[in-house]
C-alpha positions in Angstrom: 0.0 0.0 0.0 1.0 3.5 -0.5 0.7 6.6 -2.5 1.5 6.4 -6.2 1.3 9.6 -8.2 1.4 10.0 -12.0 1.2 13.0 -14.3 1.1 12.8 -18.1 -0.6 14.2 -21.1 -4.3 13.5 -21.3 -5.1 10.3 -23.3 -1.5 9.2 -23.1 -1.6 5.5 -22.5 1.3 4.1 -20.5 2.4 0.5 -21.1 3.6 -0.2 -17.6 5.4 -3.4 -18.7 7.6 -1.3 -21.0 7.8 1.5 -18.5 9.5 -0.9 -16.0 11.2 -3.0 -18.7 14.8 -4.3 -18.1 15.5 -3.1 -21.7 16.8 0.4 -21.0 15.9 1.9 -24.4 12.4 0.5 -24.3 12.0 1.8 -20.7 13.3 5.3 -21.4 11.1 5.6 -24.5 8.0 4.7 -22.5 8.9 6.9 -19.6 9.2 10.0 -21.8 6.5 12.4 -20.9 5.4 10.5 -17.8 6.1 11.6 -14.3 5.9 9.1 -11.5 6.2 9.8 -7.8 6.0 7.5 -4.8 4.8 8.8 -1.5 5.5 12.5 -2.2 3.0 13.5 0.6 3.3 17.3 0.2 2.8 17.2 -3.5 -0.3 15.1 -2.8 -1.6 17.7 -0.3 -1.0 20.4 -3.0 -2.8 18.4 -5.6 -5.7 17.5 -3.3 -6.3 21.2 -2.7 -6.2 21.8 -6.4 -8.6 19.0 -7.0 -11.0 20.4 -4.5 -10.8 23.8 -6.3 -11.5 22.2 -9.6 -14.3 20.0 -8.2 -16.0 22.1 -5.5 -19.2 20.1 -5.3 -17.5 16.7 -5.0 -17.2 14.8 -1.7 -13.7 13.3 -1.8 -14.3 11.2 1.2 -16.1 8.8 -1.1 -13.0 8.2 -3.2 -11.7 5.4 -1.0 -13.3 2.2 0.1 -11.3 2.6 3.4 -13.5 5.5 4.6 -10.4 7.7 5.0 -12.1 11.0 4.6 -10.0 14.1 4.5 -7.1 12.6 2.6 -8.3 13.9 -0.7 -9.1 12.4 -4.1 -8.1 8.8 -5.0 -8.2 6.7 -8.2 -7.6 7.2 -11.9 -11.1 8.5 -12.5 -10.2 11.6 -10.4 -7.6 13.9 -11.9 -6.2 17.4 -11.5 -5.9 19.2 -14.8 -2.6 21.2 -14.8 -3.4 24.7 -15.9 -1.1 27.7 -16.1 -2.5 28.9 -12.7 -2.0 25.5 -11.1 1.5 25.4 -12.5 2.3 28.9 -11.1 1.1 27.8 -7.6 3.0 24.5 -7.9 6.2 26.4 -8.8 5.7 28.6 -5.7 5.1 25.5 -3.5 8.3 23.9 -4.8 10.3 27.0 -4.2 9.0 27.1 -0.6 9.6 23.4 -0.1 5.8 23.0 0.1 5.8 24.9 3.4 2.0 25.5 3.2 1.3 21.8 2.3 2.2 19.8 5.4 0.6 16.3 5.4 -0.7 15.9 8.9 -2.3 12.6 8.1 -1.8 9.8 5.6 0.6 7.2 7.0 0.5 5.3 3.7 1.4 8.5 1.9 4.8 8.6 3.6 3.9 11.6 5.8 6.4 10.4 8.4 9.3 11.3 6.0 7.7 14.1 4.0 10.6 16.5 4.5 13.0 14.1 3.0 10.7 13.4 0.0 10.5 17.2 -0.7 14.3 17.3 -0.9 14.6 14.0 -2.9 12.0 15.0 -5.5 12.8 18.7 -5.9 14.8 18.2 -9.1 12.1 16.1 -10.6 9.4 18.5 -9.5 11.3 21.3 -11.2 11.7 19.2 -14.4 8.0 18.5 -14.3 7.2 22.3 -14.1 9.5 22.9 -17.1 7.9 20.1 -19.1 4.4 21.3 -18.2 5.2 24.8 -19.5 6.3 23.5 -22.8 3.3 21.2 -23.1 0.9 24.0 -22.2 2.5 26.3 -24.8 1.6 23.6 -27.4 -2.0 23.5 -26.1 -1.6 20.0 -24.5 -3.8 18.9 -21.6 -1.8 17.6 -18.6 -3.4 15.4 -15.9 -2.3 14.3 -12.5 -3.8 11.3 -10.8 -3.0 9.2 -7.7 -3.8 5.9 -6.1 -3.4 5.2 -2.4 
């Protein structure tokens, strides 16, 4: 169990067998344009808030069969669309080490080592922002989803 997070272009199908392939070339090709995080709790808090903004009438406590209300959206059917405004807020969050996005709950999210994850994923988070800017300039739609 745990928090798995993915961001990619809308309608981009990922062949997870190739993504995790032992064949380096095959794996790198499939990984292009797909961002994958594992237990990045503060990113999830950020995205959960964005999801709530994008879906104000939705009760996210129903997104888990575990009745874990308050932990935000869950599952591939629930996505955050990355807009220029979301990206601007994300960039600010990254620059502040997600100071405003402390995960006070969510053991399976890795909240017990969230400070370390912020540091470990900072480079990738910044790469994601850069990639998103280019994709948005091309008119692409980017989606973030999670499973926990």
